[in-house]
PDBQT receptor file of N, H, CA, C and O in Angstrom, charges set to zero:
ATOM      1  N   MET A   1      65.889  69.151  66.676  1.00  0.00    +0.000 N 
ATOM      2  CA  MET A   1      65.858  70.540  66.226  1.00  0.00    +0.000 C 
ATOM      3  C   MET A   1      66.928  70.757  65.152  1.00  0.00    +0.000 C 
ATOM      4  O   MET A   1      68.033  70.225  65.248  1.00  0.00    +0.000 OA
ATOM      5  N   MET A   2      66.592  71.529  64.151  1.00  0.00    +0.000 N 
ATOM      6  H   MET A   2      65.693  71.962  64.073  1.00  0.00    +0.000 HD
ATOM      7  CA  MET A   2      67.490  71.775  63.030  1.00  0.00    +0.000 C 
ATOM      8  C   MET A   2      68.601  72.748  63.454  1.00  0.00    +0.000 C 
ATOM      9  O   MET A   2      68.352  73.754  64.117  1.00  0.00    +0.000 OA
ATOM     10  N   LYS A   3      69.805  72.421  63.058  1.00  0.00    +0.000 N 
ATOM     11  H   LYS A   3      70.007  71.603  62.519  1.00  0.00    +0.000 HD
ATOM     12  CA  LYS A   3      70.933  73.311  63.300  1.00  0.00    +0.000 C 
ATOM     13  C   LYS A   3      70.724  74.630  62.558  1.00  0.00    +0.000 C 
ATOM     14  O   LYS A   3      70.217  74.647  61.436  1.00  0.00    +0.000 OA
ATOM     15  N   ASN A   4      71.114  75.718  63.187  1.00  0.00    +0.000 N 
ATOM     16  H   ASN A   4      71.526  75.704  64.098  1.00  0.00    +0.000 HD
ATOM     17  CA  ASN A   4      70.889  77.036  62.594  1.00  0.00    +0.000 C 
ATOM     18  C   ASN A   4      71.535  77.160  61.221  1.00  0.00    +0.000 C 
ATOM     19  O   ASN A   4      70.940  77.732  60.308  1.00  0.00    +0.000 OA
ATOM     20  N   SER A   5      72.737  76.636  61.065  1.00  0.00    +0.000 N 
ATOM     21  H   SER A   5      73.221  76.171  61.806  1.00  0.00    +0.000 HD
ATOM     22  CA  SER A   5      73.415  76.751  59.771  1.00  0.00    +0.000 C 
ATOM     23  C   SER A   5      72.643  76.026  58.676  1.00  0.00    +0.000 C 
ATOM     24  O   SER A   5      72.565  76.507  57.546  1.00  0.00    +0.000 OA
ATOM     25  N   LEU A   6      72.076  74.878  59.003  1.00  0.00    +0.000 N 
ATOM     26  H   LEU A   6      72.139  74.487  59.921  1.00  0.00    +0.000 HD
ATOM     27  CA  LEU A   6      71.287  74.137  58.017  1.00  0.00    +0.000 C 
ATOM     28  C   LEU A   6      70.020  74.909  57.664  1.00  0.00    +0.000 C 
ATOM     29  O   LEU A   6      69.638  74.989  56.496  1.00  0.00    +0.000 OA
ATOM     30  N   LYS A   7      69.370  75.477  58.678  1.00  0.00    +0.000 N 
ATOM     31  H   LYS A   7      69.680  75.413  59.626  1.00  0.00    +0.000 HD
ATOM     32  CA  LYS A   7      68.165  76.273  58.436  1.00  0.00    +0.000 C 
ATOM     33  C   LYS A   7      68.473  77.436  57.494  1.00  0.00    +0.000 C 
ATOM     34  O   LYS A   7      67.709  77.709  56.568  1.00  0.00    +0.000 OA
ATOM     35  N   ILE A   8      69.588  78.115  57.731  1.00  0.00    +0.000 N 
ATOM     36  H   ILE A   8      70.209  77.893  58.483  1.00  0.00    +0.000 HD
ATOM     37  CA  ILE A   8      69.960  79.256  56.896  1.00  0.00    +0.000 C 
ATOM     38  C   ILE A   8      70.262  78.804  55.475  1.00  0.00    +0.000 C 
ATOM     39  O   ILE A   8      69.839  79.456  54.520  1.00  0.00    +0.000 OA
ATOM     40  N   LYS A   9      70.979  77.709  55.321  1.00  0.00    +0.000 N 
ATOM     41  H   LYS A   9      71.322  77.180  56.097  1.00  0.00    +0.000 HD
ATOM     42  CA  LYS A   9      71.289  77.195  53.976  1.00  0.00    +0.000 C 
ATOM     43  C   LYS A   9      70.018  76.822  53.218  1.00  0.00    +0.000 C 
ATOM     44  O   LYS A   9      69.908  77.086  52.021  1.00  0.00    +0.000 OA
ATOM     45  N   ILE A  10      69.067  76.215  53.906  1.00  0.00    +0.000 N 
ATOM     46  H   ILE A  10      69.156  76.001  54.878  1.00  0.00    +0.000 HD
ATOM     47  CA  ILE A  10      67.791  75.857  53.272  1.00  0.00    +0.000 C 
ATOM     48  C   ILE A  10      67.039  77.115  52.845  1.00  0.00    +0.000 C 
ATOM     49  O   ILE A  10      66.513  77.182  51.735  1.00  0.00    +0.000 OA
ATOM     50  N   LEU A  11      66.991  78.105  53.727  1.00  0.00    +0.000 N 
ATOM     51  H   LEU A  11      67.419  78.050  54.630  1.00  0.00    +0.000 HD
ATOM     52  CA  LEU A  11      66.318  79.367  53.388  1.00  0.00    +0.000 C 
ATOM     53  C   LEU A  11      66.984  80.041  52.197  1.00  0.00    +0.000 C 
ATOM     54  O   LEU A  11      66.305  80.581  51.324  1.00  0.00    +0.000 OA
ATOM     55  N   MET A  12      68.302  80.008  52.162  1.00  0.00    +0.000 N 
ATOM     56  H   MET A  12      68.853  79.569  52.872  1.00  0.00    +0.000 HD
ATOM     57  CA  MET A  12      69.021  80.611  51.041  1.00  0.00    +0.000 C 
ATOM     58  C   MET A  12      68.678  79.897  49.737  1.00  0.00    +0.000 C 
ATOM     59  O   MET A  12      68.457  80.548  48.716  1.00  0.00    +0.000 OA
ATOM     60  N   MET A  13      68.632  78.573  49.761  1.00  0.00    +0.000 N 
ATOM     61  H   MET A  13      68.812  78.044  50.590  1.00  0.00    +0.000 HD
ATOM     62  CA  MET A  13      68.287  77.816  48.556  1.00  0.00    +0.000 C 
ATOM     63  C   MET A  13      66.857  78.128  48.122  1.00  0.00    +0.000 C 
ATOM     64  O   MET A  13      66.595  78.319  46.935  1.00  0.00    +0.000 OA
ATOM     65  N   GLN A  14      65.934  78.178  49.080  1.00  0.00    +0.000 N 
ATOM     66  H   GLN A  14      66.146  78.022  50.045  1.00  0.00    +0.000 HD
ATOM     67  CA  GLN A  14      64.537  78.450  48.752  1.00  0.00    +0.000 C 
ATOM     68  C   GLN A  14      64.360  79.825  48.118  1.00  0.00    +0.000 C 
ATOM     69  O   GLN A  14      63.524  80.005  47.233  1.00  0.00    +0.000 OA
ATOM     70  N   LYS A  15      65.146  80.787  48.571  1.00  0.00    +0.000 N 
ATOM     71  H   LYS A  15      65.826  80.641  49.290  1.00  0.00    +0.000 HD
ATOM     72  CA  LYS A  15      65.031  82.151  48.062  1.00  0.00    +0.000 C 
ATOM     73  C   LYS A  15      65.954  82.406  46.866  1.00  0.00    +0.000 C 
ATOM     74  O   LYS A  15      65.896  83.470  46.250  1.00  0.00    +0.000 OA
ATOM     75  N   GLY A  16      66.800  81.434  46.544  1.00  0.00    +0.000 N 
ATOM     76  H   GLY A  16      66.847  80.570  47.045  1.00  0.00    +0.000 HD
ATOM     77  CA  GLY A  16      67.718  81.604  45.424  1.00  0.00    +0.000 C 
ATOM     78  C   GLY A  16      68.816  82.609  45.708  1.00  0.00    +0.000 C 
ATOM     79  O   GLY A  16      69.277  83.307  44.805  1.00  0.00    +0.000 OA
ATOM     80  N   ILE A  17      69.238  82.685  46.978  1.00  0.00    +0.000 N 
ATOM     81  H   ILE A  17      68.863  82.117  47.711  1.00  0.00    +0.000 HD
ATOM     82  CA  ILE A  17      70.273  83.626  47.394  1.00  0.00    +0.000 C 
ATOM     83  C   ILE A  17      71.547  82.845  47.677  1.00  0.00    +0.000 C 
ATOM     84  O   ILE A  17      71.531  81.847  48.397  1.00  0.00    +0.000 OA
ATOM     85  N   SER A  18      72.643  83.310  47.106  1.00  0.00    +0.000 N 
ATOM     86  H   SER A  18      72.655  84.122  46.521  1.00  0.00    +0.000 HD
ATOM     87  CA  SER A  18      73.921  82.630  47.323  1.00  0.00    +0.000 C 
ATOM     88  C   SER A  18      74.757  83.387  48.345  1.00  0.00    +0.000 C 
ATOM     89  O   SER A  18      74.527  84.567  48.611  1.00  0.00    +0.000 OA
ATOM     90  N   GLY A  19      75.714  82.696  48.900  1.00  0.00    +0.000 N 
ATOM     91  H   GLY A  19      75.901  81.737  48.683  1.00  0.00    +0.000 HD
ATOM     92  CA  GLY A  19      76.667  83.341  49.788  1.00  0.00    +0.000 C 
ATOM     93  C   GLY A  19      77.463  84.397  49.055  1.00  0.00    +0.000 C 
ATOM     94  O   GLY A  19      77.837  85.417  49.633  1.00  0.00    +0.000 OA
ATOM     95  N   SER A  20      77.719  84.156  47.791  1.00  0.00    +0.000 N 
ATOM     96  H   SER A  20      77.416  83.327  47.321  1.00  0.00    +0.000 HD
ATOM     97  CA  SER A  20      78.453  85.129  46.966  1.00  0.00    +0.000 C 
ATOM     98  C   SER A  20      77.661  86.425  46.813  1.00  0.00    +0.000 C 
ATOM     99  O   SER A  20      78.229  87.517  46.844  1.00  0.00    +0.000 OA
ATOM    100  N   HIS A  21      76.352  86.295  46.648  1.00  0.00    +0.000 N 
ATOM    101  H   HIS A  21      75.891  85.408  46.623  1.00  0.00    +0.000 HD
ATOM    102  CA  HIS A  21      75.473  87.470  46.538  1.00  0.00    +0.000 C 
ATOM    103  C   HIS A  21      75.550  88.309  47.806  1.00  0.00    +0.000 C 
ATOM    104  O   HIS A  21      75.687  89.531  47.744  1.00  0.00    +0.000 OA
ATOM    105  N   ILE A  22      75.461  87.651  48.952  1.00  0.00    +0.000 N 
ATOM    106  H   ILE A  22      75.350  86.658  49.003  1.00  0.00    +0.000 HD
ATOM    107  CA  ILE A  22      75.522  88.357  50.230  1.00  0.00    +0.000 C 
ATOM    108  C   ILE A  22      76.902  88.980  50.418  1.00  0.00    +0.000 C 
ATOM    109  O   ILE A  22      77.020  90.121  50.863  1.00  0.00    +0.000 OA
ATOM    110  N   ALA A  23      77.933  88.230  50.079  1.00  0.00    +0.000 N 
ATOM    111  H   ALA A  23      77.837  87.303  49.717  1.00  0.00    +0.000 HD
ATOM    112  CA  ALA A  23      79.303  88.737  50.213  1.00  0.00    +0.000 C 
ATOM    113  C   ALA A  23      79.516  89.984  49.355  1.00  0.00    +0.000 C 
ATOM    114  O   ALA A  23      80.140  90.950  49.795  1.00  0.00    +0.000 OA
ATOM    115  N   GLU A  24      78.999  89.957  48.140  1.00  0.00    +0.000 N 
ATOM    116  H   GLU A  24      78.492  89.173  47.782  1.00  0.00    +0.000 HD
ATOM    117  CA  GLU A  24      79.143  91.102  47.251  1.00  0.00    +0.000 C 
ATOM    118  C   GLU A  24      78.460  92.335  47.842  1.00  0.00    +0.000 C 
ATOM    119  O   GLU A  24      79.011  93.435  47.803  1.00  0.00    +0.000 OA
ATOM    120  N   LYS A  25      77.256  92.146  48.391  1.00  0.00    +0.000 N 
ATOM    121  H   LYS A  25      76.808  91.252  48.423  1.00  0.00    +0.000 HD
ATOM    122  CA  LYS A  25      76.545  93.269  49.011  1.00  0.00    +0.000 C 
ATOM    123  C   LYS A  25      77.298  93.808  50.219  1.00  0.00    +0.000 C 
ATOM    124  O   LYS A  25      77.283  95.010  50.481  1.00  0.00    +0.000 OA
ATOM    125  N   ALA A  26      77.959  92.911  50.955  1.00  0.00    +0.000 N 
ATOM    126  H   ALA A  26      77.971  91.935  50.741  1.00  0.00    +0.000 HD
ATOM    127  CA  ALA A  26      78.663  93.311  52.171  1.00  0.00    +0.000 C 
ATOM    128  C   ALA A  26      80.078  93.799  51.907  1.00  0.00    +0.000 C 
ATOM    129  O   ALA A  26      80.692  94.428  52.768  1.00  0.00    +0.000 OA
ATOM    130  N   GLY A  27      80.595  93.513  50.720  1.00  0.00    +0.000 N 
ATOM    131  H   GLY A  27      80.096  93.002  50.020  1.00  0.00    +0.000 HD
ATOM    132  CA  GLY A  27      81.957  93.901  50.402  1.00  0.00    +0.000 C 
ATOM    133  C   GLY A  27      82.995  93.019  51.090  1.00  0.00    +0.000 C 
ATOM    134  O   GLY A  27      84.073  93.481  51.462  1.00  0.00    +0.000 OA
ATOM    135  N   VAL A  28      82.652  91.745  51.251  1.00  0.00    +0.000 N 
ATOM    136  H   VAL A  28      81.776  91.369  50.948  1.00  0.00    +0.000 HD
ATOM    137  CA  VAL A  28      83.567  90.786  51.880  1.00  0.00    +0.000 C 
ATOM    138  C   VAL A  28      83.723  89.570  50.971  1.00  0.00    +0.000 C 
ATOM    139  O   VAL A  28      82.994  89.427  49.989  1.00  0.00    +0.000 OA
ATOM    140  N   HIS A  29      84.659  88.707  51.293  1.00  0.00    +0.000 N 
ATOM    141  H   HIS A  29      85.251  88.823  52.091  1.00  0.00    +0.000 HD
ATOM    142  CA  HIS A  29      84.845  87.468  50.538  1.00  0.00    +0.000 C 
ATOM    143  C   HIS A  29      83.744  86.488  50.932  1.00  0.00    +0.000 C 
ATOM    144  O   HIS A  29      83.264  86.509  52.065  1.00  0.00    +0.000 OA
ATOM    145  N   ARG A  30      83.353  85.650  50.015  1.00  0.00    +0.000 N 
ATOM    146  H   ARG A  30      83.743  85.633  49.094  1.00  0.00    +0.000 HD
ATOM    147  CA  ARG A  30      82.251  84.721  50.299  1.00  0.00    +0.000 C 
ATOM    148  C   ARG A  30      82.563  83.767  51.439  1.00  0.00    +0.000 C 
ATOM    149  O   ARG A  30      81.647  83.299  52.116  1.00  0.00    +0.000 OA
ATOM    150  N   THR A  31      83.824  83.472  51.664  1.00  0.00    +0.000 N 
ATOM    151  H   THR A  31      84.568  83.851  51.114  1.00  0.00    +0.000 HD
ATOM    152  CA  THR A  31      84.148  82.583  52.783  1.00  0.00    +0.000 C 
ATOM    153  C   THR A  31      83.789  83.223  54.119  1.00  0.00    +0.000 C 
ATOM    154  O   THR A  31      83.452  82.522  55.073  1.00  0.00    +0.000 OA
ATOM    155  N   ALA A  32      83.859  84.546  54.194  1.00  0.00    +0.000 N 
ATOM    156  H   ALA A  32      84.133  85.116  53.420  1.00  0.00    +0.000 HD
ATOM    157  CA  ALA A  32      83.463  85.232  55.435  1.00  0.00    +0.000 C 
ATOM    158  C   ALA A  32      81.984  84.982  55.725  1.00  0.00    +0.000 C 
ATOM    159  O   ALA A  32      81.596  84.773  56.874  1.00  0.00    +0.000 OA
ATOM    160  N   VAL A  33      81.174  85.005  54.688  1.00  0.00    +0.000 N 
ATOM    161  H   VAL A  33      81.489  85.174  53.754  1.00  0.00    +0.000 HD
ATOM    162  CA  VAL A  33      79.736  84.749  54.847  1.00  0.00    +0.000 C 
ATOM    163  C   VAL A  33      79.515  83.321  55.318  1.00  0.00    +0.000 C 
ATOM    164  O   VAL A  33      78.732  83.085  56.238  1.00  0.00    +0.000 OA
ATOM    165  N   TYR A  34      80.192  82.374  54.700  1.00  0.00    +0.000 N 
ATOM    166  H   TYR A  34      80.828  82.565  53.952  1.00  0.00    +0.000 HD
ATOM    167  CA  TYR A  34      80.014  80.979  55.084  1.00  0.00    +0.000 C 
ATOM    168  C   TYR A  34      80.540  80.700  56.487  1.00  0.00    +0.000 C 
ATOM    169  O   TYR A  34      80.008  79.834  57.181  1.00  0.00    +0.000 OA
ATOM    170  N   HIS A  35      81.561  81.410  56.909  1.00  0.00    +0.000 N 
ATOM    171  H   HIS A  35      81.993  82.114  56.345  1.00  0.00    +0.000 HD
ATOM    172  CA  HIS A  35      82.062  81.241  58.277  1.00  0.00    +0.000 C 
ATOM    173  C   HIS A  35      81.042  81.754  59.289  1.00  0.00    +0.000 C 
ATOM    174  O   HIS A  35      80.883  81.168  60.359  1.00  0.00    +0.000 OA
ATOM    175  N   VAL A  36      80.361  82.826  58.964  1.00  0.00    +0.000 N 
ATOM    176  H   VAL A  36      80.490  83.302  58.094  1.00  0.00    +0.000 HD
ATOM    177  CA  VAL A  36      79.315  83.343  59.857  1.00  0.00    +0.000 C 
ATOM    178  C   VAL A  36      78.137  82.375  59.888  1.00  0.00    +0.000 C 
ATOM    179  O   VAL A  36      77.606  82.078  60.958  1.00  0.00    +0.000 OA
ATOM    180  N   ILE A  37      77.734  81.890  58.736  1.00  0.00    +0.000 N 
ATOM    181  H   ILE A  37      78.166  82.131  57.867  1.00  0.00    +0.000 HD
ATOM    182  CA  ILE A  37      76.609  80.948  58.679  1.00  0.00    +0.000 C 
ATOM    183  C   ILE A  37      76.913  79.687  59.479  1.00  0.00    +0.000 C 
ATOM    184  O   ILE A  37      76.044  79.177  60.186  1.00  0.00    +0.000 OA
ATOM    185  N   SER A  38      78.130  79.188  59.373  1.00  0.00    +0.000 N 
ATOM    186  H   SER A  38      78.836  79.603  58.799  1.00  0.00    +0.000 HD
ATOM    187  CA  SER A  38      78.494  77.947  60.062  1.00  0.00    +0.000 C 
ATOM    188  C   SER A  38      78.763  78.148  61.546  1.00  0.00    +0.000 C 
ATOM    189  O   SER A  38      78.835  77.181  62.305  1.00  0.00    +0.000 OA
ATOM    190  N   GLY A  39      78.911  79.400  61.961  1.00  0.00    +0.000 N 
ATOM    191  H   GLY A  39      78.853  80.186  61.345  1.00  0.00    +0.000 HD
ATOM    192  CA  GLY A  39      79.183  79.677  63.361  1.00  0.00    +0.000 C 
ATOM    193  C   GLY A  39      80.658  79.741  63.694  1.00  0.00    +0.000 C 
ATOM    194  O   GLY A  39      81.021  79.929  64.854  1.00  0.00    +0.000 OA
ATOM    195  N   ARG A  40      81.514  79.587  62.697  1.00  0.00    +0.000 N 
ATOM    196  H   ARG A  40      81.219  79.433  61.754  1.00  0.00    +0.000 HD
ATOM    197  CA  ARG A  40      82.967  79.655  62.925  1.00  0.00    +0.000 C 
ATOM    198  C   ARG A  40      83.448  81.072  63.156  1.00  0.00    +0.000 C 
ATOM    199  O   ARG A  40      84.519  81.285  63.724  1.00  0.00    +0.000 OA
ATOM    200  N   ALA A  41      82.655  82.050  62.713  1.00  0.00    +0.000 N 
ATOM    201  H   ALA A  41      81.785  81.878  62.251  1.00  0.00    +0.000 HD
ATOM    202  CA  ALA A  41      83.002  83.456  62.913  1.00  0.00    +0.000 C 
ATOM    203  C   ALA A  41      81.748  84.205  63.339  1.00  0.00    +0.000 C 
ATOM    204  O   ALA A  41      80.627  83.803  63.026  1.00  0.00    +0.000 OA
ATOM    205  N   LYS A  42      81.957  85.289  64.049  1.00  0.00    +0.000 N 
ATOM    206  H   LYS A  42      82.867  85.616  64.303  1.00  0.00    +0.000 HD
ATOM    207  CA  LYS A  42      80.842  86.126  64.490  1.00  0.00    +0.000 C 
ATOM    208  C   LYS A  42      80.979  87.491  63.843  1.00  0.00    +0.000 C 
ATOM    209  O   LYS A  42      82.030  88.126  63.933  1.00  0.00    +0.000 OA
ATOM    210  N   SER A  43      79.935  87.934  63.202  1.00  0.00    +0.000 N 
ATOM    211  H   SER A  43      79.082  87.418  63.128  1.00  0.00    +0.000 HD
ATOM    212  CA  SER A  43      79.872  89.280  62.647  1.00  0.00    +0.000 C 
ATOM    213  C   SER A  43      78.414  89.694  62.655  1.00  0.00    +0.000 C 
ATOM    214  O   SER A  43      77.615  89.234  61.839  1.00  0.00    +0.000 OA
ATOM    215  N   GLN A  44      78.084  90.565  63.584  1.00  0.00    +0.000 N 
ATOM    216  H   GLN A  44      78.733  90.939  64.247  1.00  0.00    +0.000 HD
ATOM    217  CA  GLN A  44      76.691  90.995  63.665  1.00  0.00    +0.000 C 
ATOM    218  C   GLN A  44      76.269  91.714  62.387  1.00  0.00    +0.000 C 
ATOM    219  O   GLN A  44      75.112  91.625  61.976  1.00  0.00    +0.000 OA
ATOM    220  N   ARG A  45      77.195  92.417  61.764  1.00  0.00    +0.000 N 
ATOM    221  H   ARG A  45      78.135  92.489  62.097  1.00  0.00    +0.000 HD
ATOM    222  CA  ARG A  45      76.878  93.110  60.508  1.00  0.00    +0.000 C 
ATOM    223  C   ARG A  45      76.487  92.104  59.427  1.00  0.00    +0.000 C 
ATOM    224  O   ARG A  45      75.495  92.302  58.725  1.00  0.00    +0.000 OA
ATOM    225  N   LEU A  46      77.258  91.031  59.290  1.00  0.00    +0.000 N 
ATOM    226  H   LEU A  46      78.064  90.870  59.860  1.00  0.00    +0.000 HD
ATOM    227  CA  LEU A  46      76.914  90.009  58.293  1.00  0.00    +0.000 C 
ATOM    228  C   LEU A  46      75.659  89.244  58.698  1.00  0.00    +0.000 C 
ATOM    229  O   LEU A  46      74.833  88.920  57.845  1.00  0.00    +0.000 OA
ATOM    230  N   GLN A  47      75.508  88.954  59.981  1.00  0.00    +0.000 N 
ATOM    231  H   GLN A  47      76.179  89.218  60.674  1.00  0.00    +0.000 HD
ATOM    232  CA  GLN A  47      74.302  88.270  60.440  1.00  0.00    +0.000 C 
ATOM    233  C   GLN A  47      73.060  89.086  60.105  1.00  0.00    +0.000 C 
ATOM    234  O   GLN A  47      72.056  88.540  59.646  1.00  0.00    +0.000 OA
ATOM    235  N   ARG A  48      73.131  90.391  60.336  1.00  0.00    +0.000 N 
ATOM    236  H   ARG A  48      73.946  90.834  60.708  1.00  0.00    +0.000 HD
ATOM    237  CA  ARG A  48      71.983  91.264  60.031  1.00  0.00    +0.000 C 
ATOM    238  C   ARG A  48      71.700  91.316  58.523  1.00  0.00    +0.000 C 
ATOM    239  O   ARG A  48      70.541  91.315  58.107  1.00  0.00    +0.000 OA
ATOM    240  N   LEU A  49      72.748  91.360  57.721  1.00  0.00    +0.000 N 
ATOM    241  H   LEU A  49      73.689  91.360  58.059  1.00  0.00    +0.000 HD
ATOM    242  CA  LEU A  49      72.565  91.382  56.271  1.00  0.00    +0.000 C 
ATOM    243  C   LEU A  49      71.965  90.065  55.775  1.00  0.00    +0.000 C 
ATOM    244  O   LEU A  49      71.072  90.070  54.928  1.00  0.00    +0.000 OA
ATOM    245  N   ILE A  50      72.449  88.949  56.297  1.00  0.00    +0.000 N 
ATOM    246  H   ILE A  50      73.174  88.945  56.985  1.00  0.00    +0.000 HD
ATOM    247  CA  ILE A  50      71.899  87.643  55.913  1.00  0.00    +0.000 C 
ATOM    248  C   ILE A  50      70.417  87.582  56.266  1.00  0.00    +0.000 C 
ATOM    249  O   ILE A  50      69.594  87.175  55.447  1.00  0.00    +0.000 OA
ATOM    250  N   ALA A  51      70.085  87.985  57.479  1.00  0.00    +0.000 N 
ATOM    251  H   ALA A  51      70.754  88.316  58.145  1.00  0.00    +0.000 HD
ATOM    252  CA  ALA A  51      68.682  87.983  57.915  1.00  0.00    +0.000 C 
ATOM    253  C   ALA A  51      67.833  88.865  57.010  1.00  0.00    +0.000 C 
ATOM    254  O   ALA A  51      66.741  88.474  56.600  1.00  0.00    +0.000 OA
ATOM    255  N   GLN A  52      68.338  90.055  56.701  1.00  0.00    +0.000 N 
ATOM    256  H   GLN A  52      69.225  90.373  57.035  1.00  0.00    +0.000 HD
ATOM    257  CA  GLN A  52      67.610  90.990  55.838  1.00  0.00    +0.000 C 
ATOM    258  C   GLN A  52      67.372  90.387  54.460  1.00  0.00    +0.000 C 
ATOM    259  O   GLN A  52      66.265  90.465  53.927  1.00  0.00    +0.000 OA
ATOM    260  N   GLU A  53      68.402  89.789  53.889  1.00  0.00    +0.000 N 
ATOM    261  H   GLU A  53      69.301  89.726  54.322  1.00  0.00    +0.000 HD
ATOM    262  CA  GLU A  53      68.276  89.193  52.556  1.00  0.00    +0.000 C 
ATOM    263  C   GLU A  53      67.282  88.033  52.548  1.00  0.00    +0.000 C 
ATOM    264  O   GLU A  53      66.617  87.783  51.543  1.00  0.00    +0.000 OA
ATOM    265  N   LEU A  54      67.187  87.332  53.669  1.00  0.00    +0.000 N 
ATOM    266  H   LEU A  54      67.728  87.535  54.485  1.00  0.00    +0.000 HD
ATOM    267  CA  LEU A  54      66.271  86.192  53.752  1.00  0.00    +0.000 C 
ATOM    268  C   LEU A  54      64.865  86.595  54.179  1.00  0.00    +0.000 C 
ATOM    269  O   LEU A  54      63.948  85.774  54.167  1.00  0.00    +0.000 OA
ATOM    270  N   GLY A  55      64.696  87.861  54.556  1.00  0.00    +0.000 N 
ATOM    271  H   GLY A  55      65.441  88.528  54.566  1.00  0.00    +0.000 HD
ATOM    272  CA  GLY A  55      63.374  88.329  54.967  1.00  0.00    +0.000 C 
ATOM    273  C   GLY A  55      63.015  87.935  56.388  1.00  0.00    +0.000 C 
ATOM    274  O   GLY A  55      61.837  87.841  56.732  1.00  0.00    +0.000 OA
ATOM    275  N   TRP A  56      64.020  87.707  57.209  1.00  0.00    +0.000 N 
ATOM    276  H   TRP A  56      64.977  87.783  56.929  1.00  0.00    +0.000 HD
ATOM    277  CA  TRP A  56      63.804  87.336  58.612  1.00  0.00    +0.000 C 
ATOM    278  C   TRP A  56      64.354  88.445  59.496  1.00  0.00    +0.000 C 
ATOM    279  O   TRP A  56      65.190  89.241  59.069  1.00  0.00    +0.000 OA
ATOM    280  N   SER A  57      63.877  88.484  60.722  1.00  0.00    +0.000 N 
ATOM    281  H   SER A  57      63.198  87.837  61.069  1.00  0.00    +0.000 HD
ATOM    282  CA  SER A  57      64.473  89.427  61.665  1.00  0.00    +0.000 C 
ATOM    283  C   SER A  57      65.783  88.829  62.174  1.00  0.00    +0.000 C 
ATOM    284  O   SER A  57      65.957  87.610  62.194  1.00  0.00    +0.000 OA
ATOM    285  N   PHE A  58      66.684  89.688  62.576  1.00  0.00    +0.000 N 
ATOM    286  H   PHE A  58      66.543  90.678  62.560  1.00  0.00    +0.000 HD
ATOM    287  CA  PHE A  58      67.966  89.253  63.140  1.00  0.00    +0.000 C 
ATOM    288  C   PHE A  58      67.730  88.303  64.310  1.00  0.00    +0.000 C 
ATOM    289  O   PHE A  58      68.350  87.243  64.397  1.00  0.00    +0.000 OA
ATOM    290  N   GLU A  59      66.835  88.691  65.199  1.00  0.00    +0.000 N 
ATOM    291  H   GLU A  59      66.331  89.552  65.127  1.00  0.00    +0.000 HD
ATOM    292  CA  GLU A  59      66.572  87.903  66.408  1.00  0.00    +0.000 C 
ATOM    293  C   GLU A  59      66.009  86.521  66.070  1.00  0.00    +0.000 C 
ATOM    294  O   GLU A  59      66.426  85.523  66.658  1.00  0.00    +0.000 OA
ATOM    295  N   ALA A  60      65.082  86.458  65.142  1.00  0.00    +0.000 N 
ATOM    296  H   ALA A  60      64.743  87.268  64.664  1.00  0.00    +0.000 HD
ATOM    297  CA  ALA A  60      64.455  85.188  64.778  1.00  0.00    +0.000 C 
ATOM    298  C   ALA A  60      65.450  84.234  64.129  1.00  0.00    +0.000 C 
ATOM    299  O   ALA A  60      65.397  83.025  64.353  1.00  0.00    +0.000 OA
ATOM    300  N   LEU A  61      66.339  84.774  63.340  1.00  0.00    +0.000 N 
ATOM    301  H   LEU A  61      66.382  85.756  63.159  1.00  0.00    +0.000 HD
ATOM    302  CA  LEU A  61      67.272  83.921  62.597  1.00  0.00    +0.000 C 
ATOM    303  C   LEU A  61      68.445  83.471  63.452  1.00  0.00    +0.000 C 
ATOM    304  O   LEU A  61      68.895  82.334  63.317  1.00  0.00    +0.000 OA
ATOM    305  N   TRP A  62      68.949  84.324  64.321  1.00  0.00    +0.000 N 
ATOM    306  H   TRP A  62      68.584  85.248  64.431  1.00  0.00    +0.000 HD
ATOM    307  CA  TRP A  62      70.181  84.012  65.033  1.00  0.00    +0.000 C 
ATOM    308  C   TRP A  62      69.979  83.621  66.489  1.00  0.00    +0.000 C 
ATOM    309  O   TRP A  62      70.957  83.327  67.176  1.00  0.00    +0.000 OA
ATOM    310  N   SER A  63      68.763  83.608  66.976  1.00  0.00    +0.000 N 
ATOM    311  H   SER A  63      67.969  83.847  66.418  1.00  0.00    +0.000 HD
ATOM    312  CA  SER A  63      68.575  83.231  68.385  1.00  0.00    +0.000 C 
ATOM    313  C   SER A  63      68.360  81.742  68.545  1.00  0.00    +0.000 C 
ATOM    314  O   SER A  63      68.224  81.249  69.665  1.00  0.00    +0.000 OA
ATOM    315  N   GLY A  64      68.329  81.030  67.449  1.00  0.00    +0.000 N 
ATOM    316  H   GLY A  64      68.440  81.431  66.539  1.00  0.00    +0.000 HD
ATOM    317  CA  GLY A  64      67.934  79.679  67.598  1.00  0.00    +0.000 C 
ATOM    318  C   GLY A  64      68.776  78.612  67.138  1.00  0.00    +0.000 C 
ATOM    319  O   GLY A  64      68.420  77.441  67.274  1.00  0.00    +0.000 OA
TER     320      GLY A  64
């Protein structure tokens, strides 16, 4: 099974969305976005924004 962080990175590449883009929308530093993607940090607000930008539901993207 694919690690969630890898799945998210692949989806971001496919959609042409960068961590910097998400960070700018959220008003945070891009490292905060990458920490959430990698699982080193938890932020439901950033998780929801990442899911929204990728066109996935929060539950589908982060439950697996």
